[in-house]
All heavy atoms as a GROMACS GRO file, in nm:
protein
  585
    1MET      N    1   1.578   0.803  -0.796
    1MET     CA    2   1.488   0.694  -0.761
    1MET      C    3   1.430   0.719  -0.624
    1MET      O    4   1.493   0.779  -0.539
    1MET     CB    5   1.564   0.562  -0.761
    1MET     CG    6   1.595   0.511  -0.899
    1MET     SD    7   1.675   0.350  -0.890
    1MET     CE    8   1.816   0.387  -0.990
    2THR      N    9   1.313   0.666  -0.602
    2THR     CA   10   1.248   0.686  -0.474
    2THR      C   11   1.289   0.578  -0.376
    2THR      O   12   1.321   0.466  -0.415
    2THR     CB   13   1.094   0.686  -0.489
    2THR    OG1   14   1.056   0.561  -0.541
    2THR    CG2   15   1.049   0.798  -0.580
    3GLU      N   16   1.285   0.613  -0.249
    3GLU     CA   17   1.317   0.518  -0.143
    3GLU      C   18   1.201   0.420  -0.126
    3GLU      O   19   1.085   0.461  -0.133
    3GLU     CB   20   1.339   0.591  -0.010
    3GLU     CG   21   1.464   0.676  -0.007
    3GLU     CD   22   1.589   0.592  -0.002
    3GLU    OE1   23   1.590   0.489   0.068
    3GLU    OE2   24   1.685   0.628  -0.070
    4PRO      N   25   1.230   0.290  -0.105
    4PRO     CA   26   1.120   0.197  -0.081
    4PRO      C   27   1.057   0.227   0.054
    4PRO      O   28   1.124   0.276   0.145
    4PRO     CB   29   1.187   0.060  -0.081
    4PRO     CG   30   1.330   0.085  -0.057
    4PRO     CD   31   1.358   0.225  -0.105
    5ALA      N   32   0.928   0.199   0.066
    5ALA     CA   33   0.860   0.221   0.193
    5ALA      C   34   0.921   0.132   0.300
    5ALA      O   35   0.949   0.015   0.274
    5ALA     CB   36   0.711   0.189   0.177
    6PRO      N   37   0.945   0.186   0.421
    6PRO     CA   38   1.010   0.106   0.526
    6PRO      C   39   0.930  -0.017   0.566
    6PRO      O   40   0.986  -0.115   0.611
    6PRO     CB   41   1.023   0.203   0.643
    6PRO     CG   42   0.959   0.330   0.603
    6PRO     CD   43   0.915   0.320   0.461
    7ASP      N   44   0.798  -0.015   0.550
    7ASP     CA   45   0.717  -0.128   0.590
    7ASP      C   46   0.690  -0.224   0.473
    7ASP      O   47   0.611  -0.315   0.484
    7ASP     CB   48   0.584  -0.081   0.648
    7ASP     CG   49   0.503   0.001   0.548
    7ASP    OD1   50   0.559   0.047   0.446
    7ASP    OD2   51   0.383   0.019   0.572
    8ARG      N   52   0.758  -0.204   0.365
    8ARG     CA   53   0.738  -0.287   0.245
    8ARG      C   54   0.776  -0.432   0.273
    8ARG      O   55   0.883  -0.461   0.325
    8ARG     CB   56   0.823  -0.233   0.131
    8ARG     CG   57   0.800  -0.312   0.006
    8ARG     CD   58   0.843  -0.236  -0.115
    8ARG     NE   59   0.815  -0.323  -0.227
    8ARG     CZ   60   0.905  -0.361  -0.314
    8ARG    NH1   61   1.025  -0.314  -0.310
    8ARG    NH2   62   0.874  -0.444  -0.410
    9LYS      N   63   0.691  -0.522   0.235
    9LYS     CA   64   0.714  -0.665   0.255
    9LYS      C   65   0.790  -0.720   0.135
    9LYS      O   66   0.765  -0.682   0.021
    9LYS     CB   67   0.582  -0.740   0.267
    9LYS     CG   68   0.497  -0.693   0.382
    9LYS     CD   69   0.542  -0.756   0.509
    9LYS     CE   70   0.445  -0.720   0.619
    9LYS     NZ   71   0.503  -0.688   0.742
   10PRO      N   72   0.883  -0.812   0.158
   10PRO     CA   73   0.953  -0.873   0.045
   10PRO      C   74   0.858  -0.956  -0.041
   10PRO      O   75   0.764  -1.015   0.010
   10PRO     CB   76   1.058  -0.963   0.109
   10PRO     CG   77   1.049  -0.946   0.254
   10PRO     CD   78   0.930  -0.862   0.286
   11ARG      N   79   0.886  -0.957  -0.168
   11ARG     CA   80   0.812  -1.044  -0.260
   11ARG      C   81   0.861  -1.186  -0.234
   11ARG      O   82   0.981  -1.211  -0.226
   11ARG     CB   83   0.844  -1.001  -0.404
   11ARG     CG   84   0.782  -1.088  -0.510
   11ARG     CD   85   0.808  -1.032  -0.650
   11ARG     NE   86   0.947  -1.035  -0.688
   11ARG     CZ   87   0.996  -1.104  -0.792
   11ARG    NH1   88   0.916  -1.174  -0.869
   11ARG    NH2   89   1.122  -1.101  -0.821
   12ARG      N   90   0.771  -1.280  -0.215
   12ARG     CA   91   0.810  -1.420  -0.192
   12ARG      C   92   0.830  -1.487  -0.326
   12ARG      O   93   0.745  -1.479  -0.414
   12ARG     CB   94   0.703  -1.494  -0.112
   12ARG     CG   95   0.680  -1.440   0.028
   12ARG     CD   96   0.802  -1.434   0.115
   12ARG     NE   97   0.853  -1.565   0.147
   12ARG     CZ   98   0.971  -1.588   0.203
   12ARG    NH1   99   1.052  -1.489   0.232
   12ARG    NH2  100   1.011  -1.709   0.228
   13ILE      N  101   0.945  -1.550  -0.342
   13ILE     CA  102   0.982  -1.615  -0.467
   13ILE      C  103   1.024  -1.757  -0.436
   13ILE      O  104   1.086  -1.783  -0.333
   13ILE     CB  105   1.102  -1.543  -0.533
   13ILE    CG1  106   1.069  -1.399  -0.562
   13ILE    CG2  107   1.145  -1.615  -0.660
   13ILE    CD1  108   1.188  -1.322  -0.617
   14ALA      N  109   0.997  -1.848  -0.528
   14ALA     CA  110   1.052  -1.983  -0.522
   14ALA      C  111   1.176  -1.982  -0.610
   14ALA      O  112   1.170  -1.941  -0.727
   14ALA     CB  113   0.952  -2.086  -0.572
   15CYS      N  114   1.288  -2.023  -0.556
   15CYS     CA  115   1.414  -2.026  -0.630
   15CYS      C  116   1.398  -2.107  -0.758
   15CYS      O  117   1.344  -2.217  -0.757
   15CYS     CB  118   1.522  -2.087  -0.543
   15CYS     SG  119   1.682  -2.107  -0.626
   16SER      N  120   1.445  -2.051  -0.868
   16SER     CA  121   1.435  -2.118  -0.998
   16SER      C  122   1.523  -2.241  -1.009
   16SER      O  123   1.506  -2.322  -1.099
   16SER     CB  124   1.473  -2.021  -1.110
   16SER     OG  125   1.373  -1.925  -1.127
   17ARG      N  126   1.618  -2.256  -0.918
   17ARG     CA  127   1.710  -2.370  -0.922
   17ARG      C  128   1.667  -2.482  -0.828
   17ARG      O  129   1.662  -2.596  -0.866
   17ARG     CB  130   1.852  -2.325  -0.890
   17ARG     CG  131   1.955  -2.435  -0.901
   17ARG     CD  132   2.097  -2.379  -0.877
   17ARG     NE  133   2.193  -2.487  -0.880
   17ARG     CZ  134   2.225  -2.559  -0.774
   17ARG    NH1  135   2.171  -2.535  -0.656
   17ARG    NH2  136   2.313  -2.657  -0.786
   18CYS      N  137   1.635  -2.446  -0.701
   18CYS     CA  138   1.606  -2.550  -0.601
   18CYS      C  139   1.464  -2.548  -0.548
   18CYS      O  140   1.422  -2.641  -0.481
   18CYS     CB  141   1.705  -2.539  -0.485
   18CYS     SG  142   1.673  -2.398  -0.376
   19GLY      N  143   1.390  -2.442  -0.575
   19GLY     CA  144   1.252  -2.432  -0.528
   19GLY      C  145   1.234  -2.374  -0.390
   19GLY      O  146   1.121  -2.357  -0.345
   20ALA      N  147   1.343  -2.344  -0.319
   20ALA     CA  148   1.332  -2.287  -0.184
   20ALA      C  149   1.267  -2.150  -0.190
   20ALA      O  150   1.292  -2.071  -0.282
   20ALA     CB  151   1.470  -2.276  -0.121
   21ALA      N  152   1.184  -2.119  -0.092
   21ALA     CA  153   1.120  -1.988  -0.084
   21ALA      C  154   1.215  -1.888  -0.019
   21ALA      O  155   1.289  -1.922   0.074
   21ALA     CB  156   0.992  -1.998  -0.002
   22PHE      N  157   1.216  -1.767  -0.073
   22PHE     CA  158   1.296  -1.660  -0.014
   22PHE      C  159   1.232  -1.528  -0.050
   22PHE      O  160   1.141  -1.521  -0.131
   22PHE     CB  161   1.443  -1.667  -0.061
   22PHE     CG  162   1.462  -1.639  -0.208
   22PHE    CD1  163   1.502  -1.514  -0.251
   22PHE    CD2  164   1.439  -1.737  -0.302
   22PHE    CE1  165   1.520  -1.488  -0.386
   22PHE    CE2  166   1.457  -1.713  -0.437
   22PHE     CZ  167   1.497  -1.587  -0.480
   23GLY      N  168   1.279  -1.421   0.013
   23GLY     CA  169   1.221  -1.290  -0.010
   23GLY      C  170   1.308  -1.203  -0.098
   23GLY      O  171   1.430  -1.213  -0.098
   24CYS      N  172   1.243  -1.119  -0.178
   24CYS     CA  173   1.312  -1.026  -0.267
   24CYS      C  174   1.251  -0.888  -0.250
   24CYS      O  175   1.129  -0.874  -0.253
   24CYS     CB  176   1.297  -1.072  -0.412
   24CYS     SG  177   1.363  -0.955  -0.531
   25LEU      N  178   1.333  -0.788  -0.232
   25LEU     CA  179   1.286  -0.651  -0.221
   25LEU      C  180   1.315  -0.571  -0.347
   25LEU      O  181   1.313  -0.449  -0.344
   25LEU     CB  182   1.350  -0.580  -0.101
   25LEU     CG  183   1.295  -0.620   0.034
   25LEU    CD1  184   1.380  -0.560   0.145
   25LEU    CD2  185   1.151  -0.575   0.049
   26ASN      N  186   1.344  -0.641  -0.458
   26ASN     CA  187   1.380  -0.569  -0.579
   26ASN      C  188   1.263  -0.485  -0.628
   26ASN      O  189   1.159  -0.537  -0.667
   26ASN     CB  190   1.423  -0.666  -0.689
   26ASN     CG  191   1.477  -0.592  -0.810
   26ASN    OD1  192   1.480  -0.470  -0.813
   26ASN    ND2  193   1.520  -0.666  -0.908
   27ASP      N  194   1.283  -0.355  -0.623
   27ASP     CA  195   1.182  -0.261  -0.672
   27ASP      C  196   1.242  -0.174  -0.782
   27ASP      O  197   1.195  -0.066  -0.810
   27ASP     CB  198   1.130  -0.175  -0.558
   27ASP     CG  199   1.239  -0.094  -0.491
   27ASP    OD1  200   1.357  -0.105  -0.533
   27ASP    OD2  201   1.208  -0.020  -0.397
   28GLY      N  202   1.353  -0.224  -0.840
   28GLY     CA  203   1.423  -0.147  -0.941
   28GLY      C  204   1.531  -0.060  -0.883
   28GLY      O  205   1.609   0.002  -0.955
   29SER      N  206   1.543  -0.057  -0.751
   29SER     CA  207   1.642   0.027  -0.684
   29SER      C  208   1.775  -0.044  -0.665
   29SER      O  209   1.874   0.019  -0.632
   29SER     CB  210   1.590   0.071  -0.547
   29SER     OG  211   1.581  -0.041  -0.460
   30GLY      N  212   1.778  -0.177  -0.684
   30GLY     CA  213   1.900  -0.253  -0.663
   30GLY      C  214   1.931  -0.275  -0.516
   30GLY      O  215   2.042  -0.311  -0.481
   31ARG      N  216   1.832  -0.258  -0.429
   31ARG     CA  217   1.856  -0.270  -0.285
   31ARG      C  218   1.825  -0.407  -0.229
   31ARG      O  219   1.821  -0.424  -0.109
   31ARG     CB  220   1.774  -0.166  -0.210
   31ARG     CG  221   1.823  -0.027  -0.235
   31ARG     CD  222   1.752   0.071  -0.145
   31ARG     NE  223   1.799   0.205  -0.171
   31ARG     CZ  224   1.735   0.293  -0.244
   31ARG    NH1  225   1.620   0.263  -0.297
   31ARG    NH2  226   1.786   0.413  -0.262
   32CYS      N  227   1.803  -0.506  -0.312
   32CYS     CA  228   1.776  -0.641  -0.262
   32CYS      C  229   1.907  -0.704  -0.212
   32CYS      O  230   2.016  -0.655  -0.242
   32CYS     CB  231   1.713  -0.726  -0.371
   32CYS     SG  232   1.648  -0.882  -0.307
   33TRP      N  233   1.897  -0.815  -0.142
   33TRP     CA  234   2.016  -0.883  -0.088
   33TRP      C  235   2.114  -0.917  -0.199
   33TRP      O  236   2.236  -0.911  -0.180
   33TRP     CB  237   1.977  -1.011  -0.010
   33TRP     CG  238   1.915  -1.116  -0.097
   33TRP    CD1  239   1.782  -1.135  -0.121
   33TRP    CD2  240   1.983  -1.213  -0.176
   33TRP    NE1  241   1.764  -1.237  -0.210
   33TRP    CE2  242   1.886  -1.287  -0.246
   33TRP    CE3  243   2.117  -1.244  -0.197
   33TRP    CZ2  244   1.918  -1.390  -0.333
   33TRP    CZ3  245   2.149  -1.347  -0.283
   33TRP    CH2  246   2.050  -1.418  -0.350
   34CYS      N  247   2.064  -0.952  -0.318
   34CYS     CA  248   2.155  -0.995  -0.425
   34CYS      C  249   2.242  -0.880  -0.475
   34CYS      O  250   2.351  -0.902  -0.527
   34CYS     CB  251   2.078  -1.059  -0.540
   34CYS     SG  252   1.962  -0.949  -0.624
   35GLY      N  253   2.196  -0.757  -0.455
   35GLY     CA  254   2.276  -0.641  -0.492
   35GLY      C  255   2.398  -0.623  -0.404
   35GLY      O  256   2.489  -0.549  -0.439
   36GLU      N  257   2.399  -0.692  -0.292
   36GLU     CA  258   2.512  -0.685  -0.198
   36GLU      C  259   2.615  -0.794  -0.222
   36GLU      O  260   2.721  -0.796  -0.160
   36GLU     CB  261   2.462  -0.694  -0.054
   36GLU     CG  262   2.365  -0.582  -0.017
   36GLU     CD  263   2.429  -0.444  -0.030
   36GLU    OE1  264   2.545  -0.428   0.010
   36GLU    OE2  265   2.361  -0.353  -0.083
   37GLU      N  266   2.583  -0.890  -0.311
   37GLU     CA  267   2.678  -0.997  -0.340
   37GLU      C  268   2.802  -0.938  -0.408
   37GLU      O  269   2.791  -0.841  -0.482
   37GLU     CB  270   2.615  -1.104  -0.430
   37GLU     CG  271   2.510  -1.186  -0.361
   37GLU     CD  272   2.564  -1.269  -0.247
   37GLU    OE1  273   2.670  -1.333  -0.260
   37GLU    OE2  274   2.499  -1.271  -0.142
   38PRO      N  275   2.920  -0.997  -0.384
   38PRO     CA  276   3.044  -0.940  -0.439
   38PRO      C  277   3.069  -0.973  -0.586
   38PRO      O  278   3.178  -0.952  -0.636
   38PRO     CB  279   3.152  -1.003  -0.351
   38PRO     CG  280   3.093  -1.134  -0.309
   38PRO     CD  281   2.945  -1.109  -0.294
   39PHE      N  282   2.970  -1.026  -0.656
   39PHE     CA  283   2.989  -1.065  -0.796
   39PHE      C  284   2.861  -1.041  -0.874
   39PHE      O  285   2.755  -1.020  -0.817
   39PHE     CB  286   3.028  -1.212  -0.806
   39PHE     CG  287   2.933  -1.303  -0.732
   39PHE    CD1  288   2.812  -1.340  -0.786
   39PHE    CD2  289   2.965  -1.348  -0.605
   39PHE    CE1  290   2.724  -1.420  -0.716
   39PHE    CE2  291   2.877  -1.430  -0.535
   39PHE     CZ  292   2.757  -1.465  -0.591
   40ARG      N  293   2.871  -1.047  -1.004
   40ARG     CA  294   2.757  -1.043  -1.094
   40ARG      C  295   2.767  -1.162  -1.188
   40ARG      O  296   2.872  -1.183  -1.249
   40ARG     CB  297   2.757  -0.915  -1.179
   40ARG     CG  298   2.740  -0.790  -1.098
   40ARG     CD  299   2.593  -0.780  -1.054
   40ARG     NE  300   2.573  -0.663  -0.973
   40ARG     CZ  301   2.553  -0.666  -0.841
   40ARG    NH1  302   2.551  -0.778  -0.776
   40ARG    NH2  303   2.534  -0.555  -0.775
   41LEU      N  304   2.662  -1.240  -1.195
   41LEU     CA  305   2.661  -1.356  -1.284
   41LEU      C  306   2.649  -1.307  -1.428
   41LEU      O  307   2.580  -1.209  -1.456
   41LEU     CB  308   2.544  -1.449  -1.252
   41LEU     CG  309   2.544  -1.512  -1.113
   41LEU    CD1  310   2.421  -1.601  -1.096
   41LEU    CD2  311   2.671  -1.592  -1.088
   42PRO      N  312   2.715  -1.376  -1.521
   42PRO     CA  313   2.703  -1.336  -1.661
   42PRO      C  314   2.564  -1.367  -1.715
   42PRO      O  315   2.499  -1.461  -1.672
   42PRO     CB  316   2.809  -1.423  -1.731
   42PRO     CG  317   2.826  -1.541  -1.642
   42PRO     CD  318   2.802  -1.492  -1.502
   43VAL      N  319   2.519  -1.283  -1.805
   43VAL     CA  320   2.390  -1.304  -1.870
   43VAL      C  321   2.412  -1.300  -2.019
   43VAL      O  322   2.470  -1.204  -2.068
   43VAL     CB  323   2.289  -1.193  -1.828
   43VAL    CG1  324   2.158  -1.209  -1.901
   43VAL    CG2  325   2.268  -1.194  -1.678
   44PRO      N  326   2.374  -1.402  -2.092
   44PRO     CA  327   2.310  -1.523  -2.042
   44PRO      C  328   2.413  -1.616  -1.978
   44PRO      O  329   2.533  -1.606  -2.006
   44PRO     CB  330   2.252  -1.586  -2.168
   44PRO     CG  331   2.343  -1.541  -2.278
   44PRO     CD  332   2.388  -1.403  -2.238
   45LEU      N  333   2.363  -1.705  -1.894
   45LEU     CA  334   2.450  -1.805  -1.832
   45LEU      C  335   2.483  -1.913  -1.934
   45LEU      O  336   2.404  -1.941  -2.024
   45LEU     CB  337   2.378  -1.870  -1.714
   45LEU     CG  338   2.363  -1.783  -1.590
   45LEU    CD1  339   2.264  -1.848  -1.494
   45LEU    CD2  340   2.496  -1.763  -1.522
   46PRO      N  341   2.600  -1.977  -1.921
   46PRO     CA  342   2.631  -2.090  -2.008
   46PRO      C  343   2.523  -2.198  -1.993
   46PRO      O  344   2.467  -2.217  -1.885
   46PRO     CB  345   2.765  -2.141  -1.956
   46PRO     CG  346   2.824  -2.025  -1.882
   46PRO     CD  347   2.708  -1.947  -1.827
   47ALA      N  348   2.493  -2.268  -2.100
   47ALA     CA  349   2.385  -2.368  -2.102
   47ALA      C  350   2.400  -2.474  -1.993
   47ALA      O  351   2.300  -2.523  -1.941
   47ALA     CB  352   2.377  -2.433  -2.239
   48GLU      N  353   2.524  -2.509  -1.957
   48GLU     CA  354   2.546  -2.612  -1.855
   48GLU      C  355   2.506  -2.564  -1.716
   48GLU      O  356   2.490  -2.643  -1.624
   48GLU     CB  357   2.693  -2.654  -1.847
   48GLU     CG  358   2.761  -2.690  -1.976
   48GLU     CD  359   2.804  -2.567  -2.056
   48GLU    OE1  360   2.884  -2.486  -2.008
   48GLU    OE2  361   2.754  -2.554  -2.168
   49VAL      N  362   2.494  -2.434  -1.698
   49VAL     CA  363   2.468  -2.376  -1.566
   49VAL      C  364   2.327  -2.319  -1.557
   49VAL      O  365   2.263  -2.326  -1.453
   49VAL     CB  366   2.571  -2.266  -1.536
   49VAL    CG1  367   2.545  -2.202  -1.402
   49VAL    CG2  368   2.712  -2.321  -1.542
   50GLY      N  369   2.274  -2.263  -1.660
   50GLY     CA  370   2.143  -2.196  -1.660
   50GLY      C  371   2.071  -2.233  -1.787
   50GLY      O  372   2.109  -2.329  -1.852
   51PRO      N  373   1.976  -2.162  -1.830
   51PRO     CA  374   1.919  -2.040  -1.772
   51PRO      C  375   1.819  -2.072  -1.662
   51PRO      O  376   1.776  -2.186  -1.646
   51PRO     CB  377   1.849  -1.975  -1.891
   51PRO     CG  378   1.803  -2.091  -1.973
   51PRO     CD  379   1.911  -2.198  -1.955
   52PHE      N  380   1.779  -1.969  -1.591
   52PHE     CA  381   1.679  -1.980  -1.486
   52PHE      C  382   1.566  -1.882  -1.518
   52PHE      O  383   1.590  -1.775  -1.571
   52PHE     CB  384   1.741  -1.950  -1.349
   52PHE     CG  385   1.853  -2.045  -1.315
   52PHE    CD1  386   1.985  -2.005  -1.323
   52PHE    CD2  387   1.824  -2.176  -1.279
   52PHE    CE1  388   2.087  -2.094  -1.293
   52PHE    CE2  389   1.927  -2.264  -1.249
   52PHE     CZ  390   2.058  -2.224  -1.256
   53ALA      N  391   1.444  -1.920  -1.482
   53ALA     CA  392   1.328  -1.839  -1.515
   53ALA      C  393   1.314  -1.716  -1.428
   53ALA      O  394   1.253  -1.618  -1.468
   53ALA     CB  395   1.201  -1.924  -1.504
   54ASP      N  396   1.368  -1.719  -1.307
   54ASP     CA  397   1.353  -1.607  -1.214
   54ASP      C  398   1.475  -1.607  -1.123
   54ASP      O  399   1.574  -1.675  -1.149
   54ASP     CB  400   1.223  -1.621  -1.135
   54ASP     CG  401   1.171  -1.489  -1.078
   54ASP    OD1  402   1.245  -1.388  -1.078
   54ASP    OD2  403   1.056  -1.486  -1.032
   55CYS      N  404   1.466  -1.535  -1.015
   55CYS     CA  405   1.577  -1.519  -0.922
   55CYS      C  406   1.618  -1.651  -0.857
   55CYS      O  407   1.541  -1.746  -0.852
   55CYS     CB  408   1.538  -1.421  -0.812
   55CYS     SG  409   1.506  -1.255  -0.872
   56LEU      N  410   1.740  -1.651  -0.806
   56LEU     CA  411   1.793  -1.764  -0.730
   56LEU      C  412   1.802  -1.725  -0.584
   56LEU      O  413   1.825  -1.609  -0.550
   56LEU     CB  414   1.932  -1.801  -0.781
   56LEU     CG  415   1.945  -1.838  -0.928
   56LEU    CD1  416   2.090  -1.869  -0.963
   56LEU    CD2  417   1.855  -1.955  -0.964
   57CYS      N  418   1.789  -1.824  -0.496
   57CYS     CA  419   1.802  -1.800  -0.352
   57CYS      C  420   1.950  -1.773  -0.320
   57CYS      O  421   2.039  -1.797  -0.404
   57CYS     CB  422   1.752  -1.921  -0.274
   57CYS     SG  423   1.853  -2.069  -0.286
   58PRO      N  424   1.980  -1.722  -0.201
   58PRO     CA  425   2.119  -1.693  -0.166
   58PRO      C  426   2.213  -1.812  -0.182
   58PRO      O  427   2.323  -1.798  -0.234
   58PRO     CB  428   2.110  -1.648  -0.020
   58PRO     CG  429   1.972  -1.591  -0.007
   58PRO     CD  430   1.887  -1.676  -0.097
   59ASP      N  431   2.170  -1.931  -0.139
   59ASP     CA  432   2.256  -2.048  -0.152
   59ASP      C  433   2.284  -2.081  -0.299
   59ASP      O  434   2.398  -2.105  -0.338
   59ASP     CB  435   2.194  -2.171  -0.084
   59ASP     CG  436   2.197  -2.162   0.067
   59ASP    OD1  437   2.279  -2.085   0.123
   59ASP    OD2  438   2.116  -2.232   0.131
   60CYS      N  439   2.179  -2.081  -0.380
   60CYS     CA  440   2.196  -2.120  -0.521
   60CYS      C  441   2.276  -2.017  -0.600
   60CYS      O  442   2.354  -2.055  -0.688
   60CYS     CB  443   2.060  -2.145  -0.587
   60CYS     SG  444   1.989  -2.304  -0.537
   61ILE      N  445   2.259  -1.890  -0.573
   61ILE     CA  446   2.337  -1.792  -0.649
   61ILE      C  447   2.486  -1.811  -0.620
   61ILE      O  448   2.570  -1.799  -0.709
   61ILE     CB  449   2.290  -1.647  -0.623
   61ILE    CG1  450   2.338  -1.556  -0.735
   61ILE    CG2  451   2.334  -1.596  -0.488
   61ILE    CD1  452   2.276  -1.418  -0.734
   62ARG      N  453   2.519  -1.849  -0.497
   62ARG     CA  454   2.659  -1.873  -0.462
   62ARG      C  455   2.709  -2.005  -0.523
   62ARG      O  456   2.824  -2.014  -0.565
   62ARG     CB  457   2.675  -1.870  -0.312
   62ARG     CG  458   2.650  -1.730  -0.258
   62ARG     CD  459   2.654  -1.721  -0.108
   62ARG     NE  460   2.607  -1.588  -0.069
   62ARG     CZ  461   2.511  -1.566   0.019
   62ARG    NH1  462   2.453  -1.667   0.080
   62ARG    NH2  463   2.475  -1.443   0.048
   63ILE      N  464   2.622  -2.106  -0.529
   63ILE     CA  465   2.658  -2.234  -0.592
   63ILE      C  466   2.685  -2.212  -0.740
   63ILE      O  467   2.784  -2.263  -0.795
   63ILE     CB  468   2.548  -2.339  -0.570
   63ILE    CG1  469   2.546  -2.383  -0.423
   63ILE    CG2  470   2.565  -2.459  -0.663
   63ILE    CD1  471   2.423  -2.462  -0.383
   64VAL      N  472   2.599  -2.136  -0.807
   64VAL     CA  473   2.618  -2.109  -0.950
   64VAL      C  474   2.747  -2.030  -0.972
   64VAL      O  475   2.824  -2.059  -1.064
   64VAL     CB  476   2.495  -2.036  -1.009
   64VAL    CG1  477   2.524  -1.982  -1.148
   64VAL    CG2  478   2.375  -2.130  -1.012
   65ALA      N  479   2.773  -1.932  -0.888
   65ALA     CA  480   2.898  -1.855  -0.900
   65ALA      C  481   3.019  -1.946  -0.884
   65ALA      O  482   3.116  -1.935  -0.960
   65ALA     CB  483   2.901  -1.742  -0.796
   66SER      N  484   3.015  -2.038  -0.788
   66SER     CA  485   3.125  -2.133  -0.768
   66SER      C  486   3.142  -2.226  -0.887
   66SER      O  487   3.254  -2.257  -0.929
   66SER     CB  488   3.103  -2.216  -0.642
   66SER     OG  489   3.112  -2.135  -0.528
   67ALA      N  490   3.030  -2.272  -0.944
   67ALA     CA  491   3.036  -2.359  -1.062
   67ALA      C  492   3.100  -2.286  -1.180
   67ALA      O  493   3.181  -2.343  -1.254
   67ALA     CB  494   2.896  -2.407  -1.100
   68LEU      N  495   3.068  -2.159  -1.196
   68LEU     CA  496   3.128  -2.080  -1.303
   68LEU      C  497   3.277  -2.061  -1.279
   68LEU      O  498   3.358  -2.071  -1.372
   68LEU     CB  499   3.058  -1.945  -1.316
   68LEU     CG  500   2.916  -1.950  -1.371
   68LEU    CD1  501   2.849  -1.815  -1.355
   68LEU    CD2  502   2.915  -1.995  -1.515
   69GLU      N  503   3.315  -2.036  -1.155
   69GLU     CA  504   3.458  -2.023  -1.120
   69GLU      C  505   3.532  -2.151  -1.154
   69GLU      O  506   3.641  -2.147  -1.211
   69GLU     CB  507   3.474  -1.990  -0.972
   69GLU     CG  508   3.438  -1.849  -0.936
   69GLU     CD  509   3.535  -1.745  -0.988
   69GLU    OE1  510   3.653  -1.778  -1.013
   69GLU    OE2  511   3.492  -1.631  -1.004
   70ALA      N  512   3.473  -2.267  -1.120
   70ALA     CA  513   3.537  -2.396  -1.147
   70ALA      C  514   3.554  -2.420  -1.296
   70ALA      O  515   3.649  -2.487  -1.337
   70ALA     CB  516   3.454  -2.509  -1.084
   71ARG      N  517   3.465  -2.366  -1.378
   71ARG     CA  518   3.472  -2.381  -1.523
   71ARG      C  519   3.568  -2.279  -1.584
   71ARG      O  520   3.592  -2.281  -1.706
   71ARG     CB  521   3.334  -2.360  -1.586
   71ARG     CG  522   3.234  -2.464  -1.551
   71ARG     CD  523   3.099  -2.436  -1.616
   71ARG     NE  524   3.109  -2.459  -1.758
   71ARG     CZ  525   3.083  -2.368  -1.853
   71ARG    NH1  526   3.042  -2.249  -1.819
   71ARG    NH2  527   3.095  -2.396  -1.979
   72GLY      N  528   3.617  -2.187  -1.503
   72GLY     CA  529   3.705  -2.084  -1.556
   72GLY      C  530   3.630  -1.969  -1.620
   72GLY      O  531   3.689  -1.887  -1.690
   73THR      N  532   3.500  -1.963  -1.596
   73THR     CA  533   3.418  -1.854  -1.650
   73THR      C  534   3.347  -1.786  -1.534
   73THR      O  535   3.226  -1.767  -1.539
   73THR     CB  536   3.315  -1.905  -1.752
   73THR    OG1  537   3.237  -2.006  -1.689
   73THR    CG2  538   3.381  -1.961  -1.876
   74GLY      N  539   3.424  -1.752  -1.434
   74GLY     CA  540   3.367  -1.696  -1.312
   74GLY      C  541   3.289  -1.568  -1.333
   74GLY      O  542   3.306  -1.501  -1.433
   75PRO      N  543   3.202  -1.540  -1.236
   75PRO     CA  544   3.121  -1.420  -1.246
   75PRO      C  545   3.208  -1.295  -1.237
   75PRO      O  546   3.315  -1.295  -1.176
   75PRO     CB  547   3.027  -1.429  -1.126
   75PRO     CG  548   3.088  -1.527  -1.035
   75PRO     CD  549   3.175  -1.616  -1.116
   76GLU      N  550   3.159  -1.191  -1.298
   76GLU     CA  551   3.231  -1.063  -1.297
   76GLU      C  552   3.230  -1.005  -1.156
   76GLU      O  553   3.127  -1.003  -1.089
   76GLU     CB  554   3.159  -0.967  -1.392
   76GLU     CG  555   3.223  -0.833  -1.400
   76GLU     CD  556   3.145  -0.741  -1.494
   76GLU    OE1  557   3.088  -0.791  -1.591
   76GLU    OE2  558   3.144  -0.621  -1.466
   77ALA      N  559   3.345  -0.962  -1.112
   77ALA     CA  560   3.353  -0.901  -0.979
   77ALA      C  561   3.288  -0.763  -0.983
   77ALA      O  562   3.296  -0.693  -1.083
   77ALA     CB  563   3.498  -0.888  -0.936
   78ARG      N  564   3.222  -0.728  -0.873
   78ARG     CA  565   3.166  -0.594  -0.862
   78ARG      C  566   3.276  -0.494  -0.851
   78ARG      O  567   3.378  -0.518  -0.790
   78ARG     CB  568   3.080  -0.584  -0.737
   78ARG     CG  569   2.941  -0.633  -0.758
   78ARG     CD  570   2.859  -0.613  -0.637
   78ARG     NE  571   2.822  -0.474  -0.626
   78ARG     CZ  572   2.758  -0.425  -0.524
   78ARG    NH1  573   2.729  -0.500  -0.422
   78ARG    NH2  574   2.723  -0.299  -0.520
   79ARG      N  575   3.256  -0.383  -0.912
   79ARG     CA  576   3.356  -0.276  -0.904
   79ARG      C  577   3.305  -0.159  -0.828
   79ARG      O  578   3.194  -0.130  -0.818
   79ARG     CB  579   3.397  -0.233  -1.043
   79ARG     CG  580   3.465  -0.348  -1.109
   79ARG     CD  581   3.511  -0.314  -1.245
   79ARG     NE  582   3.566  -0.439  -1.297
   79ARG     CZ  583   3.599  -0.457  -1.420
   79ARG    NH1  584   3.588  -0.362  -1.505
   79ARG    NH2  585   3.647  -0.571  -1.460
   0.00000   0.00000   0.00000
């Protein structure tokens, strides 16, 4: 895979859960902030928790992970 350009601007996204604006550098390389999270959310998400049309902001991805943990269906840990 190619390295992203150092001056590349993040894609601005509105969180699918709360509407907050945040930046995403996902270019298929997995180098966005969410790739650094210590878990992976299951896909598809249980109906009570998701689905979401696009990415979630840092706060919401952690809230969803906590909600899944509380239900006993926690996100898969990164290996």
